C-alpha positions in Angstrom: 0.0 0.0 0.0 1.1 3.5 -0.1 0.8 6.3 2.3 0.2 9.2 0.4 -1.9 12.0 1.4 -2.2 12.5 5.0 1.2 11.9 6.7 3.6 12.9 4.0 2.7 16.3 4.2 5.3 18.0 6.3 7.0 20.5 4.0 10.4 19.6 5.2 10.2 15.9 5.9 8.6 13.7 3.3 7.4 11.1 5.6 8.5 9.6 8.7 6.0 6.8 8.9 7.0 4.6 6.0 6.8 1.5 8.0 3.2 2.0 9.0 0.1 1.5 6.9 -0.2 1.1 3.2 -2.9 3.3 2.2 -2.3 6.5 0.3 -0.3 8.1 -2.4 3.4 8.4 -2.5 3.5 11.3 -0.2 2.4 9.0 2.5 4.3 6.0 2.2 7.4 4.8 0.5 6.0 2.4 -2.1 2.9 2.5 -4.1 0.1 0.0 -3.8 -0.4 -1.9 -7.0 1.6 -4.7 -8.6 2.7 -4.8 -12.2 1.3 -7.6 -14.5 3.4 -9.4 -16.9 0.6 -11.1 -18.9 -0.8 -8.0 -20.6 -0.2 -7.5 -24.3 2.0 -4.5 -25.2 0.4 -1.5 -26.8 0.8 -1.0 -30.5 4.0 0.7 -31.4 3.7 4.4 -32.2 4.7 5.6 -35.6 8.4 6.3 -36.0 9.4 9.9 -36.2 12.0 12.5 -35.1 9.9 15.5 -34.2 7.9 16.3 -31.1 4.1 17.0 -31.2 5.0 20.7 -31.2 7.1 20.3 -34.3 10.6 20.4 -33.0 13.2 17.7 -33.6 14.1 15.7 -30.5 17.8 15.0 -30.2 20.3 14.8 -27.4 19.7 12.9 -24.2 16.5 12.7 -22.1 17.0 11.4 -18.6 13.8 10.0 -16.9 13.7 9.5 -13.1 11.0 7.3 -11.7 10.4 5.5 -8.4 9.7 1.8 -8.6 7.4 0.6 -5.9 4.1 -1.3 -5.8 3.2 -0.2 -9.3 6.3 -1.9 -10.6 8.2 -0.7 -13.7 6.5 -2.6 -16.6 4.5 0.5 -17.6 7.4 2.8 -17.6 9.6 0.5 -19.5 6.9 0.0 -22.1 6.2 3.8 -22.4 9.9 4.6 -22.7 10.4 1.9 -25.3 7.6 3.2 -27.4 8.8 6.9 -27.0 12.2 5.8 -28.2 10.7 4.2 -31.3 8.9 7.4 -32.0 12.1 9.5 -31.5 15.0 7.4 -32.6 17.5 10.4 -32.6 16.9 10.8 -28.9 19.0 9.0 -26.3 17.0 8.0 -23.3 18.5 7.3 -20.0 16.5 5.7 -17.2 17.3 6.4 -13.5 14.9 4.2 -11.6 14.5 1.9 -8.6 13.1 1.5 -5.1 15.8 3.9 -3.6 16.1 6.3 -6.6 14.9 9.3 -4.6 17.7 9.0 -2.1 20.2 8.2 -4.8 19.3 11.2 -6.9 19.0 13.7 -4.1 22.7 14.9 -4.2 22.2 15.7 -8.0 19.1 17.7 -7.3 20.9 19.6 -4.6 23.9 20.2 -6.9 21.7 21.5 -9.7 22.3 18.6 -12.0 18.9 16.9 -12.1 17.3 14.6 -14.6 15.0 16.1 -17.2 11.8 14.4 -16.2 10.8 13.1 -12.7 7.9 10.9 -11.4 7.5 12.1 -7.8 6.5 9.1 -5.7 7.8 7.0 -2.9 9.9 7.7 0.2 12.1 10.8 -0.1 9.9 12.4 -2.7 7.8 15.5 -1.9 6.5 17.7 -4.7 5.6 20.6 -2.4 9.1 20.7 -1.0 10.6 20.5 -4.5 8.5 23.5 -5.5 9.6 25.3 -2.4 13.2 24.6 -3.2 12.7 26.0 -6.7 13.6 22.6 -8.3 10.7 22.2 -10.7 9.9 24.1 -13.9 6.9 26.4 -13.9 4.7 24.8 -16.6 1.7 27.1 -16.1 1.6 28.7 -19.5 2.7 25.6 -21.4 0.1 23.3 -19.8 -2.8 25.6 -20.5 -2.9 24.6 -24.2 -0.7 21.5 -24.2 -2.1 18.6 -26.2 -1.3 14.9 -25.9 0.0 12.8 -28.8 -3.5 12.2 -30.0 -4.2 16.0 -30.2 -6.5 16.2 -27.1 -6.0 18.9 -24.5 -4.3 17.3 -21.5 -6.1 19.4 -18.9 -9.4 18.4 -20.4 -8.6 14.7 -19.8 -7.5 14.9 -16.2 -9.7 13.4 -13.4 -7.9 15.4 -10.7 -6.5 18.8 -11.7 -3.0 19.9 -10.9 -2.4 21.2 -7.4 -1.2 24.7 -7.1 1.6 24.8 -4.5 2.1 28.4 -5.5 -1.2 30.3 -6.1 -2.0 30.5 -9.8 1.1 28.3 -10.8 1.4 24.8 -12.0 4.7 22.9 -11.5 3.4 19.3 -11.6 0.8 17.1 -13.2 -1.0 14.3 -11.4 -0.1 11.1 -13.2 -1.6 8.5 -10.9 -5.1 8.9 -9.5 -6.6 7.0 -6.7 -9.4 7.7 -4.2 -10.6 6.8 -0.9 -14.1 5.2 -0.6 -16.1 2.5 1.1 -15.8 -1.2 0.1 -18.1 -4.2 0.5 -18.5 -7.7 -0.8 -21.2 -7.7 -3.6 -21.7 -11.5 -3.2 -22.4 -11.1 0.5 -24.9 -8.3 -0.1 -26.7 -10.3 -2.9 -26.9 -13.3 -0.6 -28.5 -11.3 2.2 -30.6 -9.0 0.0 -28.8 -6.0 1.3 -28.7 -2.9 -0.9 -25.6 -0.9 -1.8 -26.0 2.5 -0.1 -26.5 5.5 -2.3 -26.7 8.1 0.5 -26.3 8.3 4.2 -30.0 7.4 4.9 -29.5 4.2 2.8 -26.3 3.4 4.6 -27.9 3.7 8.1 -30.8 1.5 6.9 -28.7 -1.3 5.6 -26.3 -1.0 8.6 -29.3 -1.8 10.8 -30.0 -5.0 8.8 -26.3 -6.0 8.9 -26.1 -5.4 12.7 -29.3 -7.5 13.2 -27.7 -10.3 11.3 -24.8 -10.5 13.9 -22.2 -8.9 11.6 -20.5 -5.6 12.4 -21.5 -3.0 9.8 -18.3 -0.9 9.7 -14.6 -1.6 10.5 -11.7 0.8 10.1 -8.0 1.1 10.8 -7.9 2.7 14.3 -4.0 2.7 14.2 -4.1 4.8 11.1 -7.1 7.1 11.4 -6.5 8.8 8.1 -8.3 5.9 6.5 -11.6 7.0 8.0 -10.7 10.6 7.4 -10.3 10.0 3.7 -13.0 7.4 3.4 -15.7 9.2 5.4 -15.0 12.5 7.1 -13.6 14.5 4.1 -16.4 13.4 1.7 -19.0 14.0 4.4 -17.6 17.5 4.8 -17.9 18.2 1.0 -21.5 16.8 1.0 -22.4 19.1 4.0 -21.0 22.0 2.1 -23.6 21.4 -0.7 -21.2 19.5 -2.8 -18.7 22.4 -2.9 -15.3 20.8 -2.5 -13.5 24.2 -2.1 -14.0 23.8 1.6 -11.2 21.3 1.6 -8.9 23.9 0.3 -9.8 26.0 3.4 -9.0 23.0 5.5 -5.6 22.6 3.9 -4.9 26.3 4.2 -5.8 26.1 8.0 -8.2 29.0 7.6 -9.1 30.2 11.2 -12.3 28.7 12.3 -12.6 26.2 9.5 -12.6 23.2 11.9 -15.6 24.7 13.7 -17.5 25.5 10.5 -21.0 24.1 10.0 -20.0 21.6 7.2 -17.2 20.1 9.3 -19.4 19.8 12.4 -22.1 18.1 10.3 -19.6 15.6 9.0 -18.4 14.9 12.5 -22.0 14.3 13.6 -22.3 11.5 11.0 -19.4 9.7 12.6 -21.0 10.1 15.9 -24.2 8.7 14.6 -22.4 5.6 13.4 -20.6 5.4 16.8 -23.7 5.8 18.9 -25.7 3.3 16.9 -23.0 0.7 17.5 -22.2 0.4 13.8 -18.5 1.0 14.1 -16.6 -2.2 15.2 -15.5 -1.7 18.8 -12.2 -3.4 18.1 -11.3 -1.0 15.2 -9.3 1.3 17.5 -6.6 -1.2 18.0 -6.4 -2.5 14.4 -3.8 -1.7 11.7 -4.6 -1.8 8.0 -4.0 -5.4 7.3 -5.7 -6.7 10.4 -8.9 -4.7 9.6 -8.8 -5.7 6.0 -8.4 -9.4 6.8 -11.3 -9.3 9.2 -13.4 -7.6 6.6 -12.4 -10.2 4.0 -13.6 -12.8 6.5 -17.1 -11.1 6.7 -16.5 -10.0 10.3 -17.6 -6.6 9.1 -19.6 -5.5 6.0 -18.0 -2.2 5.1 -14.5 -0.8 5.3 -13.2 2.7 4.4 -10.0 2.3 2.3 -8.2 3.2 -1.0 -8.3 1.7 -4.4 -5.1 -0.2 -3.6 -7.1 -2.5 -1.4 -7.9 -5.3 -3.8 -4.4 -5.6 -5.1 -2.8 -5.4 -1.7 -5.0 -8.3 -0.3 -5.1 -10.4 -3.4 -3.4 -13.4 -1.8 -6.0 -13.4 1.0 -9.2 -12.9 -1.0 -11.7 -15.7 -0.3 -13.1 -17.6 -3.3 -16.3 -15.9 -4.6 -15.6 -12.5 -3.0 -16.7 -9.7 -5.2 -15.3 -6.3 -4.5 -17.9 -3.5 -4.4 -17.0 0.2 -4.2 -18.7 3.5 -3.6 -16.7 6.8 -3.4 -18.8 8.2 -0.5 -21.7 7.2 1.8 -22.4 10.4 3.7 -24.3 12.4 1.0 -27.9 13.4 1.7 -30.6 11.9 -0.6 -30.1 13.3 -4.1 -26.6 14.6 -3.3 -23.7 13.7 -5.5 -21.0 11.2 -4.7 -17.7 12.6 -3.5 -14.3 11.3 -4.5 -11.5 12.1 -2.1 -8.3 11.6 -4.2 -4.6 10.9 -3.7 -2.2 11.4 -6.6 1.4 10.9 -7.7 2.8 13.6 -9.9 5.3 14.1 -12.7 7.3 17.3 -13.5 10.1 18.8 -15.5 13.2 19.9 -13.6 13.8 23.6 -13.7 17.4 23.0 -14.6 16.5 20.2 -17.2 19.1 20.0 -20.0 16.4 18.9 -22.4 13.1 20.4 -21.3 11.5 20.2 -24.8 12.0 16.4 -24.8 10.7 16.1 -21.2 7.5 18.1 -22.3 7.1 15.9 -25.4 7.4 12.8 -23.1 4.5 14.2 -21.0 2.4 14.7 -24.1 3.2 11.2 -25.1 2.2 9.7 -21.7 -1.1 11.4 -21.2 -3.3 9.5 -23.7 -6.4 7.4 -23.1 -4.5 4.4 -24.6 -1.7 4.7 -22.2 -4.2 5.2 -19.3 -5.7 1.8 -20.2 -2.2 0.2 -20.2 -1.5 1.7 -16.8 -4.7 0.1 -15.4 -3.8 -3.2 -17.0 -0.2 -3.3 -15.8 -0.6 -1.8 -12.4 -4.1 -2.6 -11.2 -4.5 1.2 -10.4 -5.9 4.2 -12.3 -4.0 6.8 -14.3 -5.3 10.3 -13.9 -7.0 10.3 -17.3 -10.7 9.8 -18.1 -10.6 6.6 -20.1 -13.0 3.8 -21.0 -11.7 0.6 -19.3 -14.7 -1.6 -20.0 -12.9 -3.6 -22.7 -9.5 -3.6 -20.9 -8.0 -6.2 -18.6 -8.3 -3.9 -15.6 -9.9 -5.3 -12.5 -13.7 -4.9 -12.0 -13.3 -2.6 -9.0 -11.0 -0.3 -11.0 -13.5 -0.3 -13.9 -16.3 0.5 -11.4 -14.4 3.3 -9.9 -13.7 4.9 -13.3 -17.4 4.9 -14.0 -17.9 7.1 -10.9 -15.1 9.5 -11.9 -16.5 9.8 -15.5 -19.9 10.6 -14.1 -21.3 14.1 -13.7 -22.9 12.8 -10.6 -19.5 12.6 -8.8 -17.6 15.6 -7.4 -13.8 15.0 -7.4 -12.4 17.0 -4.6 -9.0 18.6 -4.5 -6.2 16.6 -2.9 -5.7 17.9 0.6 -2.3 18.1 2.3 -2.0 19.0 6.0 1.2 19.9 7.9 2.5 16.8 9.8 1.7 18.2 13.3 -1.8 19.2 12.3 -2.3 15.7 10.7 -1.2 14.0 13.9 -3.6 16.1 15.9 -6.4 15.2 13.5 -5.6 11.5 13.7 -5.5 11.6 17.5 -8.8 13.5 17.6 -10.5 11.1 15.3 -9.6 8.1 17.5 -10.9 9.9 20.5 -14.1 10.8 18.8 -14.9 7.4 17.4 -14.3 5.9 20.9 -16.5 8.4 22.6 -13.8 10.1 24.6 -14.5 13.6 23.1 -17.4 15.4 21.5 -17.4 17.0 18.1 -17.0 20.4 19.8 -13.9 19.1 21.6 -12.6 17.7 18.4 -12.9 21.1 16.8 -11.2 22.8 19.7 -8.2 20.5 19.4 -7.9 21.1 15.7 -8.2 24.9 15.9 -5.4 24.9 18.5 -3.2 22.7 16.3 -3.9 24.9 13.3 -3.1 28.1 15.2 0.2 26.7 16.4 1.1 25.6 12.8 0.2 29.1 11.5 2.4 30.6 14.1 5.4 28.5 13.2 5.4 29.5 9.6 
């Protein structure tokens, strides 16, 4: 699994908890969550040529740096191989591996970076790289940049680029994942339980599940950011009338935001689950694999998690288990689904020796065809709206993509909190789910943590 969103966020330290859970993007853990597949057929070779999509000839050397974790390197090698066929006059150098971020760090510090970088894994932090002025400002270029098929790249993205500097783009999200709620379709069909489409539906089916003797909801108490991403954040957006901009205010630590009406309404929904006895009492002491194993054994019906779940647990999945997924469960009747994303990004080095080739490589990568190949080879989603129905991607990934392509789904911005604030939030979530504090006390804790973080800037 990968830790990406919620603990990697200290601006100075890229993540101190690499040994813990596996559930979020690169920012959060050292390695990503998916495995590469060797049985997929290679994509058709691109037409041979020597000019970029912008008309310039690509020569010289292009150095590509990419982290190799759970997603493997099959996709990267295939893409680089096809790009090389397209531009035979270009010499491509691969700098890759599980420890590549640490190995390349001296070169970044010395001002001798590669041209292109995939920012993922331990030791990689896009926000810090922007702060250190290591990445090229691509704001003007990306506005009209088209992929190798002539489609505008920004129009294809599920999750838009994060602005680490207001109004500026230095990175593009390549990998897209989202938190959500998982269940076993086979179990639900057998018991005539309905997939929840809103919070009222969730409460109704949870009542039936509890009456059957099964715990409705289990989560990873040791890593509370799972329930934050899988429930609290989406509930906050839903309570804000599907306006996801509130999460930007959360990330900015805007004074009073943790006491705002949408946040308090979201906390109340967690309290409702707690007080109805729907949250497994043992969740507080469980790590990610323990809770996931119990869920696979039908000790609980629902679990908040990330899209890496199926691939991570594939060796333990019981026969007949059929993964079901919904992005959110806290919306009111008629409200939209809310996807809380995590991403891994790519960028061009500010001191790249061949920036034109690096940009052309980006244009080459961001096609629907290559998004399908990513899904097939990694078991995860690339940040491109693509039709996966006829692909070899897993059913849960196909199901997720349908949500992200739907106008009835709000894709929220990716939120990054300072590490100290994130720790305060994790501790407060545990205290809330176990009944040790009230929502008002939760908000007080968070406002104090945010004020301290603002004062330390």
